[in-house]
Structure formats: C-alpha cells, structure tokens
Phi, psi and omega in degrees: 000109186292151183243141176270123175278154182284150183281155168252150189283101170224178182300323183289326177290326177294328174296316184294322178299322174293320175296323179297317180295320175298317179291320179298322177295318180292326178292308193275342181281119176123176188298144180295324178296341181259017188287322182294312177304321178295322173302315179300312183293317181302325187263000185301312179291320186284316183226092181299140187202159180262331181202160182228138179222148177217149179229112191215138180268000177300314174269096188290331182278343182214069187290339182250130174219151181209157178201162180127209178304121186300321178307328185260304187304317188289345184259347180288134188247157178297323180299322178293320179293320177303315180301310176302315186296336178291342181263354180263116179293145178294130176077006180231098185312141180235134176245143176165195181251141182217158180273112175224137183065023176089353181226165176283135182221148168286132181221160165246123181241136185228138175235150180223137178242022183292337188264356180155194189281341184256116188298151173261132180254135172242134183228124172252119180277112184273159177300162179295136175070022178290139187282158176298146181267151175287177187289325180302301179297329177297318180294325177293321171298320179297316180298318176299316181290327172298320181296310182302315183294322178296318181297318182293321179294319179295318176299318178299319185289320188258024182303141173289156181310324181299316176293321181295326172303311177305310179300318179295319181297315184291322179296315176301315182295318183292320180298319178296316180298313179299319182293317181291319177300308184300320179292322179293313184292322174297318178301313184299312183292321177297313176299321182291317177300319180295324179290316186290337187272353184295135180275001178270352189268149175272186181054070180305316186298309179300317182298312183299319181290320182291326180295320179297319179295319183291323185292318176297324177294316179297318174304311181291325172304313176296321181294322180294320176295325176294316181295317179295320176301321178299331190269330190254357179233163173232139172295132190299317182286320176296321177297317178296323176299322180291325174302310181305316183295329180283333179282324188303315178305329183289340183244357184307320185247013183249181187279337187286136178264131178270125172241139182245134176236091187288163181297157187278349171217179188251039179296165177272144176239150172300136181302321181290328179287322171305308180301319180291319176303317180295321183292321181295312184299318184298310182303316182292319183299323179295322179290323182295323180287351178278351177284159171223122002266159167218121185249341177216137180230129177249126175244129182217152174237146181209122178261130183295170186296337181268353185068023184264342188220143170246123174253116178255118188244139172238120181238140180230169180245032181282200189286349180075027182239015180291116181272160181290341177301332178292340173262339181293326178295331177274002178058031178297316181299319184294320182296317183289320181306318184300341176252006181082016182264188184206166176238127177245128181239124181236105180246125178243115182303133180080353184239332175129190182227143170242124182248117178244132173257125183252119177238120176297142183250000178286175179298125184300136179265133175276104186253165183286356179288344174256115185295337181275358183297339180280354185262143176275171180308310185288329177290329170299317176298315181293323179299313183299322176293315173304322179295334180270004175092005186286149177268178188294328185286319176299317179298316184295323180290323185286328181260000172067041185226171182271163181294331179289329178289321176303314183299320178303311180293321178298315176306311181295321182295309177306316176296312182296322185270358182057040178240163187259339186223164170301322183292323175293323180296319179292322178298317177295317179301320182291324177299322183262015178055038176295326181268120184281000000 
C-alpha cells in the first residue's frame, strides 16, 4: 500500500500548488449536479482513468455516484466501494487492483475525513497496465478531494430551502424503496430456506448447497442494510459533539460562557436532520450573541421518548427581548419547514430567551406543499439543467443519457408541474432554488 511523502518547499512544489488551485477552480465552478463529471475531466490529464465513483455520507439521500464509460460506471456497486474503502487509509492515497463492476481493475482510491467522522471515498478506475503514480500527483489528488468534500459539506449545511425540499423528498422515497426491497428479498429467501430445510425433499447434497446460498444471501442483505444505515444516519452524541466543536470558536473570545447539554442516549438520527439541526443552532446562536449583555448560553439536544422528534434548544441569560423576526431574516423557519419542523421562541424580559428547533425524525412524507415532490430524481436533475438554460443535447451529455430520454423527461416535467413551456419550468426552478 503506497504512502505519499510530504513535500519540501521548492519551485516545483510551488508550481504544483498553482496547478492545484487551477484544477480546484475548474472543479468547483459550475452547477453542483455536474461536479463529479467536472472532477473527472479536471483529473483526466493528471490521472488517466476510465470511470469515477464516490461514496460519501455528505449526501444522505444519494451517497453513491459514478460516471465515465457507461459499460463500467453503471455496473460499479456501492457494496464494492464499501469493501474497497476498508483497505484505504484516511488521507493516504492507495494504488492497486480492486474488484469493481464484477472484475479486477487498477484503481487509485482516496479518502477524506475533513467533512466528518465518516470518510468520503473517491475511486478512479484506471486503464489496464496503468503505471503507478509518483508522490506529487497522489498528494495533489488527495488535496483536491479534501477540498471537494469540504465544499460539499458546506453546501449541504447552507443549502437553500428549495434544495432541502428536494433532498428530503428523495431521501424519503429512497428509504421507502429500500425498506420494500429488503422486505421482499427477506420474505423470498426465508421462504426458500423453509422449502430447502424440509426433510421430505430428496437430494440432500443439493439441498444443503442451496441452503448455504440462501443463508449467505440473507447475511449479505443484512450487511447491505447496515452499510446503508451507516451512510444515511448519525449517532446522536457524535452529531452533537460535531456541533459543539463548531460552536466553541464563536464564543472563545467573547464574554459569554458556553454550556452543553448533549442528548441522553446515542440513538441514530437521520443524517439530513442532524446536519440541519447543527446549521440551525449555529444560526440561532449568532443571533443570540448579538444581544447585550449575554453572559451564558446553553445549547442542548434532546430526543423524545418515542424517538419521533429532535429538540435542539438554545437558552441565554440576555435581556429577553429577542424577537422571532431575528430568525426570519436568516431563513431558519424555511430550513425547518423543509423537514416538517418548526421554531419555538420564548422570550421573557429580564430573564432571557429560549429558542427551540423541533425536527421530526420519522421517514419524511412527500407532501403536496412542495411542488417538486411530484418529480423523480432524474427529472429534478433535468429541471436544474433547464433552469441553467441548457438544451437537450447538453443535458444528455451531462447526464449520460440520450436526447430522446431528455425529451421524455422534459415532457413529464411540464405535465407534472402544470406549466406550458421550458421557460416557465425554468422560472419555477429558480423560484424554488433548484439551481445551487
């Protein structure tokens, strides 16, 4: 497993740093849904590759993505990436052969933990007989992936309400589909096991082999479910610890003392809900600290006994005159509304203010209050491209689909949104902040 050596300050490294900044600008500039193809294109000269795949908990509703040669990229599975990721040390690029799309391929794998406790994995599938890379390009790829994951984490935290509606709707649909598939597979395999274990059947050897296969399939099914859960959920205490680390610098040089009240247990929370709670608490705390005087601020999280709600509370000992309007200008209510949550403000003059963000933790319901809830994932991607003024050919190339498929999606989008033209659909997309 190769290790990247650290650079020494010389002219060559300064050139590499300039190249890195240029590559970073090419990757981060442009629409968010096209970031992975831009990343692939920017790295193509530095690291020739056939396909790119990534596995990241930053995007809870879609942690696995791939692009490149369709015959290869479309066959790579999240399970293969999870297996590969266990062999890649965090922050140290790894070169070797791995099983992807059912076959052995030379790969460059990079992990980054700058966005949280669960590393994000980037895999470049290289051509056959590709030579090993030197330390300099390895370190450059690592730095770029760290930058991309930090950027994605910031986008997730500061996402406008329109994007949060999309994320919430897709996450809910994904959770329902996974649950239905798991139940169907479990029922089928369990029924198969019942038949195979019957003592009334002949051919004991074949029955034993089929039984082993069914048992292995059940074990793998459960393992896949657990891996999916690890990518789409956060431990409540660990999520609160991340919040605490981000809050301490805000009060380090001020007169106010920070007191923390972590959740009473370590149950799992939906990753989107935990991320939103952290963002809302930070926003509320900034508003609280604008008061004078404030000498003590307490921040706490509490999950109710049924596990159906997360209550994130900020209490201060200020003048008790903080108005709800202070949070409206920061769009706190809109952020919470995207998750079916609400904001409670209790200000008592002379005693201080208590602000509570309430977030439901159940599977999100796709309600008619969100106009975009009627669109599927691919239709949302096409709508975002329409809003940027792209024509069908450009959309087809960006999404790796045919122009006829794009036309089909556009027709469905116009019908579902009850609009007559692409321009009206684009205007609605901009209104709902579909374009990041």
